NUMAR-362265 format. One record per residue: x negated, y, z of N, C-alpha, C, CB in turn. Coordinates in steps of 0.1 Angstrom, whole numbers, plus 5000, padded with zeros to 4 digits. Each point is the difference from the previous one (the first is absolute). Glycine has a CB too. Example, Ala and Ser with C-alpha at 12.3 -4.5 7.8 and 13.67 -1.06 7.14 Angstrom:
2
486849435078500950125000499150125000501949885012/498550234981499150115000500850115008498849944978/
END
This chain:
408
064575639686500950005012501450034994498250075017/502849864986501350034995500850095009500049774990/500850335003500850105007501249935006499250184985/501249865027501249945006501250044992499050005023/501949904975501250034993501150075009499549804985/501250295008501150085007501249915000499150234994/501549755017501249925001501250064994499049905021/501950024976501350054995500750105009500349794988/499650185025500650095010499350145000500749805014/498050204985499350135000500350084987498249895014/502050044975500350074988501450075002498749834986/502250105020501450065002499950125009501049784997/498250225013499850115009499550124992499649855020/499450134972499450104992501050064990497749895002/503050034992501050054990501150085007499649804986/500850165025501050085008499550145004501049785008/497750224996499450125004499950104989498749875017/500850084971499950094988501450054996498049874993/503050045008501350054996500650105009500449774991/499350225022500450105010499450134998500349825016/498450184981499250124997500650074988497949905010/502350034979500650064988501450055003498749844986/502150095022501350055003500050135007500849775001/498250245009499950135007499550114991499549875021/499650104970499550114991501150054991497849905000/503150004995501150044991501050085007499649794987/500850185025501150075007499550125008501249795000/497550215004499550115008498750054994501249915020/498850154968498850044994499350115008501049954978/497750055023499350095008500150144995498449825006/501850285003500150144996501150034989497650025006/503649924995501050014990500750145001500449765001/499450315010500650145002498950095005502349905005/497950234991499150105005500850115007498449964981/501050115028500650115008500050134992499449885022/501750184977500150134993499550115010502049924985/497150165010499450105009501150115004497849964989/502450075023501050105005499850144994500149875021/498750164974499750134994500850024988497750005009/502849894985500950024988501450045003498649824989/501850175023501450035003500350075014500549804986/498450235021500250045014500750145001498049875006/502150204983500650145000501549994999498050094990/502649805006501450004998500749875005499650144980/499649765024500649885006499850015015499749864979/501350135029499950025015499249885006502250125000/497049925010499249905007500949905008498150175002/501549704998500749905007501549974995498650065020/501649994968501349984994500049874992500550244998/500749704999500149884992500350034986500849885020/498450064971500150024986500349874993498450205001/502149814986500249884992498949994990502550015004/496849884996499049984990500649914989498150025017/502050034971500749934989498949964990502250135003/497749744994499149964989500749984987498649895018/500850164972500750004987499449894991500650245002/500349714989499749914989500750054988499749805016/499550264975500650074989500850135004500249784988/501150235009500850115004500949975012499950084977/499949805029500949965011499249975013501549904983/499250125028499449985013500049855002500850225009/498049724994499849865002500249965015498549994980/500950105029500049975014500150135008498649794996/502150205015500250115009499649965014501850104985/497449975022499749975014499950145008498949784994/501450215019499850125008498650005006502549995006/497150144997498650025005500050125008498949884981/500150135028499850125008499250104991500149885022/500350254979499250104992498650015005502150134997/497549815014498750005005499149894994500850105021/499949804973499349894994500749954988499149945023/500850124966500749964987499149924992501350215000/499149664998499249904993500649994986499349885021/499950124968500549984987499349894992500650255000/500049704990499349914991499250074989501849835005/496950164995499250094991500249984985498450005019/502049884978500149974985501450024995498249835003/502750235005501450034995500350145004500749765002/500450294991500550135004500849995012499950084976/499950025033500850005013500750145001498449845011/502850164995500750135003500350005015501050014976/498650105030500350025014501250095002497549975005/503649974999501350085003499950045014501449874983/498550265020499850055013501250085006497650014995/503450024996501250075004501149964990498850195010/502449864993501249964991500650134993500449815015/498950304986500650124994498950094993501849995017/498650094974499250094993499750125009500949934977/497950125023499650115009499250104992500049855020/499850274986499150104994498549955001501750195006/497549834984498649965000499350065012500149974975/499049955032499350055011498950104995500449785013/499150304997499250124997498749954993500950125019/498449784986498749964994500249954986499149955023/501949964975500249954986500450124991500749775010/500150324995500450124992498850084995502250015012/496850014997498850074997499249924989499950105023/500149774978499449924989500750024987499249835017/502250184984500850014988499750144993501749855010/498150254999499850144994498750014992501350095020/497849824982498850004992500349974985498749935020/502450004978500449964986501250074995499049785005/501850265005501350084997500050135008501349784994/498050325002499850125008501450075003497750034990/503249955001501350085001501049925009499650104978/500049795028501049925008500450085012499049784991/502250215013500550065012500349895011501050194986/498549835026500149905010501449955003498050105010/503049994991501349965003500749924989500150205015/499449814973500649934988499449874997500550224991/498449745015499349874997500549905010498050124990/502649775005500549895008499349884997502250115002/497749805008499249874998500849885005497950135003/502049764989500749885004499149935011501149984976/499649955033499249945012499449874996501650115015/497549894974499349884996498650044997502149914990/497050015016498650014996499649884991499550125022/500149914966499749904990498549975001501950074985/497849805016498649965001499749904989500050035025/499250024965499749914989498949905003500650194985/499349705007499049895003498650075000501549824989/497750135021498750065002499149984987500249975025/499749904971499349974987498550055000502250004988/497149985023498650045001499750155001499649804987/501550285015499850155001499350035013502050054985/497350065016499350045012501050055010498050064987/503150005008501150055010501349964994498650195008/502349765000501349964996500850124995500049815016/500850184973500850104994501450005006498649994979/501850125028501350015006500750124995499249875021/502150134978500750124995501449995004498550024981/502250105018501450005003500850074989499550015024/501849974976500950064989500550135006500649774990/499250345003500550135004500850064988498150045016/502850044987500850074990500350155004501049784992/499250304999500350145003501250054991497650045007/503250044998501150064993499550124992501749925017/497950064971499450114992501050114997498549834990/502850135009501050094997501349955008499050074977/501550015033501249965006501250004991499150095022/502049854981501150004991500550154998500749775008/499250274980500350144996501050004989497750085007/503350014994501050004989499450064987501850025018/498549914971499650054987501250034992497949875001/502450264996501250044994500249944986499850215012/499249784979500249954986500549855001498350154991/501249775019500449865001501249985009497649944996/502750165012501149995010499749885010501650104983/497149895020499649895009498950055010500549834982/499350095029499050035009498849914996501650065019/497250004980498849934995498950005011500550064976/498949825026498949995010498949924994501650035019/497249984987498949924995499149955012500050134978/499749745022499149945010498749964993502049915014/496950094994498749964996499549905009499650224989/500149655007499549905008498549984997502349885001/496950095009498649964998499549925012499650214986/499349725012499349925010498850085005500849784989/499350245025498950085006499149915007501550205002/497249814995498949915006499950035015498849994978/501149915030499650015014498649955003502449975006/497149944987498649965001499649934987500249965025/498550044972499549944988499750104989501349805006/498650154982499650094989501350054993497849874997/502350265000501250054994500249964985499850195015/499149764979500049954986500149854999498750204994/501549735018500149865000501249954992498849995022/501049894972501249944993500949935011498649964979/502750065019500949955010501149914993499650205015/501149734993501149924995501250104998499249785011/501650214978501150094998501050005011499749964976/500850155027501150025011501350034993498250085017/502849844985501350024994500950085009499749794986/501050315009500950085008501350024993498150125010/503049884997501350034994500750115009500349764992/500450325001500850115006501449994996498050155000/502949855010501449984998500850105009499749764994/501550275001500950085008501549994994498150165005/502849855004501449994996500650144997500349805014/498950314989500450134998499450074988500350015025/498849924968499350064989500549934987498050065015/502350024975500549954988498949934991501850185001/497049884999498949954992498750005007501350084980/498049815020498649995006499149944989500949975024/498150114971499249964989498550025004501850064983/497449835018500449864999500549955014498449964981/502449945019500549955012499049905007502450034991/496849915000499049905005498750034992501849835006/497150165001498750034994498949945008500950224990/497949785004498849945006498950115001500649774992/498650235019498950095001498749915000501350185012/497849854979498849914998498750065004501349894982/498750235024498850075004500250085012499350014976/499650035031500150085011499950154996498949835014/501750264994500050144998500750044987497850015013/501850104981500650064988499649924988500150225011/500849784979501250084999501249935007499250094978/501749995027501249955007501049944990499650165019/501349764986501149954992501350075003498949775000/501750304990501150085002501349934998498750194992/502349855016501449945000500950124999499449795013/501450224976501050114998501449955004498550104982/502149995026501349975005501050114995499049895021/502350064976501150094996501249965008499050034977/501750075027501349985008501050114996498849895019/502550084983501050094996500450105011500949824985/499650125026500450095011499349955013502350054989/497050045018499349975012500350095011498249904986/501450065026500250095012498949975010502550004996/496750105006498950015011498949904997501750065016/498549814983499049904998500549884993498850095020/500349834974500349884993499349885005500550144980/500149755023499449885005499449924988501650005020/497249954982499449914990499449885008499550194984/500249705008499549885006498749974992502349915008/496650084999498749964993499749865003499150245002/500849674988499949865002498649964995502449964997/496949955012498749954997500149845002498850225006/500149724990499849855002500049975015498849984979/500750125029499949985014501450015007497750095000/503249994994501350035006501050004989499050135019/501649754978500949994988501450075004498849794993/501450235020501350075003499850154998500549835017/498350224983499750144997499950095012501149964979/498250155020500050105010500950124996497649935006/503250115003500950114997499450145004502049845004/498250264988499650135003500950104993497649925003/502250215000500950104994499250114993501749955018/498950094971499450114992500850125001499049834984/500350295017500750135001500750044988498250065016/502950014986500850064989499950155002501649804998/497950274991499950145001501450064996497550004994/503250075015501350054997500050094988500649985024/500550014968500150094989500750135004500249804985/499250315011500650135003500850054988498050065014/503349974989500950044989500750135004500449764994/499750334996500850125001501150004990497950135009/503249934995501249994991500950125003499949754998/501050284992501050115002501249964991498250185005/502949884999501249974992500250104989501049915020/498250194979500150104990498850014992501650135014/498449844973498950014991499950134993500149764998/501050325002500150134993500550115010500449894978/498850215024500350115009500150134993498949885019/501950214985500050144995498750075005502550014999/496850054992498750055003500050145006499149864982/499750205018499850135006500350015015500550094977/499449805030500250005014501550005004498050135002/502949854989501449995003500449885007500450144980/499149745015500549875005499049945009501349974979/499149945029499249915008500649865002499150215012/500049704991500549865001499249935011500749994976/499849915031499249925009499249904993501850045018/497049944987499149894995499949905011498750164985/501649715012500049895010498649934999502549975000/496850025012498849935000500149875008498750224998/500949674997500149885008498949904996502450035003/497249885007499149894997500849884998498150115014/501449804977500749884997498949895003501650104982/498849805026499149895003499450005014499550004976/501150075033499550005014501150035010497850084992/502249865019500950025011499450075012501349804993/497450255005499350065010500550145003498049874994/502050175019500450135004498950105000501749905014/497150064982498950104998500350104989498449825008/500950294992500250104991498750054993502050075013/498249994976498850054993500350154995499349764993/499750325007500250144995500050014985499050085021/502049974973500150014985500050144996501349794999/498150244990500050144994500749994987497850065010/503050044987500950004988499550114990501949925014/497850034974499550094989501150024989497649935005/502650194991500950034989499450104991502049955015/498350034972499550094990500850135000499349814986/502050195017500850125001500949995012499950034975/500650095029500950005011499349995014501749904985/499150085025499450005014500649885008499650254999/499649675007500449895009499950055014499449824983/501750155025500050045014500349885009500650244994/498549715015498750055002499049944989500550035025/498350034974499149944990499349885005499650234992/500449745021499549885005500849965013497750054991/502349825011500749955012499749855003501950164996/498249805016499849865004501349924996498450065019/501349824975501149924996499849865005500450134979/500649815028499949875006500149894989500950095022/498549804980500049894990501449944999497649955004/503250055007501349935000501150105000499049815012/500850324985501050105001499950104989500249965025/500850064966499850114990500050145006501149844984/498450255008499950145004500450084988498249965017/502250174986500550094989499250135000502349895001/497450164988499550144998500850074990497649935006/502450204993500850084991499150064989501750045018/498849954970499450064988500850114995498949784994/500650345005500750114994499350034987500650105022/500249924967499550024987499250124999502049884991/497250134998499150124997499850004986498950005022/501450114971499850014986500949914992497750065004/502049914984500749904992499049904994501950184995/498749715001499149904993499949875008498750194989/500449735007499849875007499250015012500249894978/500150035032499350005013499649865004501250215007/497649774998499649875005499750015015499049944977/501449965030499850005015499449875004502050165003/497149845006499349885005499750025015499049954977/501049945030499750005015498749925002502450025006/496750045002498749945002499750005015499250074977/500149825028499650005014499249885003502050125005/496849905001499149895003499649934987501049985024/499449894975499749924988501349984992498049895011/503050194992501349974994500350114989500949905021/499750064969500450094989501449954994497550054994/503450055006501349964996500250004985500850105021/500449864975500350014986500150144996501349795001/498750244986500150144995501450034997497749994990/502850115017501450044998500150124990500649925024/500250064966500150114989501450065001498349884985/501750255015501250085000499950114989500449955025/500850114972500050104990500750125006500049844981/499450285018500650135005500550074987498550025021/502850004979500650074989500450155003500949784992/499350304998500450145003501450005007498750094980/501449995031501349995008501250064994498550005020/501949954968501250064994501249985009499049964977/501249925029501249985008500050095012499949764993/499050275013499950095011500550144996498149875011/501350184978500450134995501550014996497650034991/502949875003501450004996500950005012499449884979/500350035031500850005012499950135008499649755001/499250314999499950135007500850114993497749935008/502250074979500850114992501549985002498150014983/502349865016501549985001500450035015499949824982/499350145027500350035014500150155003498949795007/500150294987500050145002501350074993497549995001/502849954987501250054993501349985008498849964978/501449925027501249975008500050075013500049774990/498950255016499950075013500450154998498349855008/501350204980500350144997501550024997497750024991/502949895002501450034996501049975011499449944977/500249995034500949985011499750105011500249764994/499050345004499850105010501350085003497650024992/502450035020501250085004500450114991499449945023/499650134971500250114991500949964988497850105007/501949784988500849954989501449975004497949904990/502350055022501449975004500850135003499149785010/500250324994500750135003500350084988498950005022/500749964966500450074988499050114996502349945005/496650075003499050104996499349964987499650055024/499950054969499449984987498749925002501050214991/498849685001498949915002499150024987501349845015/497650224986499150034989499149894996500150245006/499349774982499049904996498850015009500850014977/498950115028498950015009500149925013499750234991/501649765014500249935012499849854997501650185009/498949784979499849864996498549965000502250014987/497050085006498649974999499350005014500050114977/500449995031499450005013500449885009500050254999/501249714999500549885008499249874995502250115003/497749884984499349884995498550005004501549994980/497850135019498650015005499949975014499550164982/501449905026500049985015500149855003501050235004/499949704990500249865002498849924996502450024996/496950024993498849934996498950025010500750034976/499150105028498950035010500349925013499750234989/501549775015500349935013499749854999501750175005/498749774983499749864998498549975000502249984988/497150115004498549984999499450015014500050094977/500450015031499450025013500349895009500350244997/500949705002500449895009499349874996502250115003/497849854984499549884995498550004998502249954990/497250165005498650014997499250045012500650064977/499950045031499250065011500449955013499650194986/501649755015500549965013500650115008498449825000/501950294994500550125007501550014998497850124996/502949895016501550005000500450155002500249765008/500150314981500350145002501550025005498450054981/502449855019501350015005500149995015500849914978/498350035028500149985015500949895003499550235003/501049694988500949895002499349875001501850124988/498749785019499449875002500449924987500150015026/499049984965500249934987499249875000500550224988/500149675011499349875000500549914988499750025025/499549894971500549914990498949984989502450065005/497749844987499049974990500150104988500049765007/498950254986500050084988500749944989497850105007/503349964988500849954988500550134993500749785011/499750204977500550114992501250065007499249894979/501750035027501250055007499550085012501449804992/497650165015499550075011499550144996499449795012/499850214977499550124994501150104996497949884992/503150065002501250084996500650075012500449844980/499850085031500750055012499150115007501249785002/497550194999499250105007499950134992498649825009/501350174977500050124992501350085001498449884984/502750055016501350065001500150085014501049824985/498650115025500050075013499250135001500349775010/498550224984499150124999500750114992497949855003/502650114986500750104991501250065007499249884980/501650045027501250055007499650095012501249794992/498050155017499750085012498950104998500749805013/498350164979498950094998500450134994498549814998/502350194992500550124993500750095009500249884978/500750065031500750085009499150075010501949844997/497050085007499150065010499250114994499849785011/499750214977499350104993500850124995498449834994/502950155006500950104996500050034985499750105023/500049804969499950024986501450024994498049854999/
END
């Protein structure tokens, strides 16, 4: 029995049908996308929010589409990045607790995260590997005297959100830039693993105030994310006099100020000195306003002064206390002059050596009482800074008036 032959027309219908089926398969492959489980991001991506699903090809974004956070679909054979915000934020509590398992010393307020969820190709894994880019300011901008620069250090790492922490991942490229920072090393780098070790970035700047703006650039956001890094103000103490007459004769003001902050907040500082006395020994100093304490000499020799408070430590101020020859000479000369201009000398009375000695000693005692002990034996209103001329005048007054009062 012969089989019926297929007509030409029937063959064309079959060919068209097969072609149509192949076309549908090519353009609409079955199960080309999979749904990302919300458990991978529900702690930090808001419900019902709109996110950007970016599909990568190499180091570049190939496709971008919007999606609802309730139904994020990804291509399983390619890397995807979920952009859920446009700014850097502090790491959420749950992710921070996960981070503390690997970085026990991490401080919550210092760990920041980029608003990107990276989803690596599934490649037959039991659970999809997702992670985010976090960084911490290991060292805020702190002034380093030997370099005369502000130094800071950042640490970047990839923190796992789901999957295996030891899973192989596609490298993540990061760039750090700033118009306020003189040196960034390295400026561009890649992270090729999850968790530790972190990738360090060292920053150097010349003059800073309060905070520094930086821009963190990724493949997902080539314009970069802006954020600010803290600047630790520099505590400085200074004085106009590096040499003082010792033994408590001389005193000088010490100026305390913070450099690198406009804040009106204050911090309690304590002042330490090897010799002499600082008044007051502690005081609150505002970040944007200098303050002054007084240092009175003590003994002779070298003296080191430093200010400490909270986490601040000033430069070391070095002074020298010398024997007060100038004070003694000015006191003696003042006592001598005060003695010879006494009324007894003008009236022609005999002026003995004893009266000269008593006058000089009286002038010296009066000057010591006034400048050392703060006692004014004359009862006069004497004001003005400590100088050799002032010592001469005070000693002369004591010799002139004091001798007459004691009846020497």
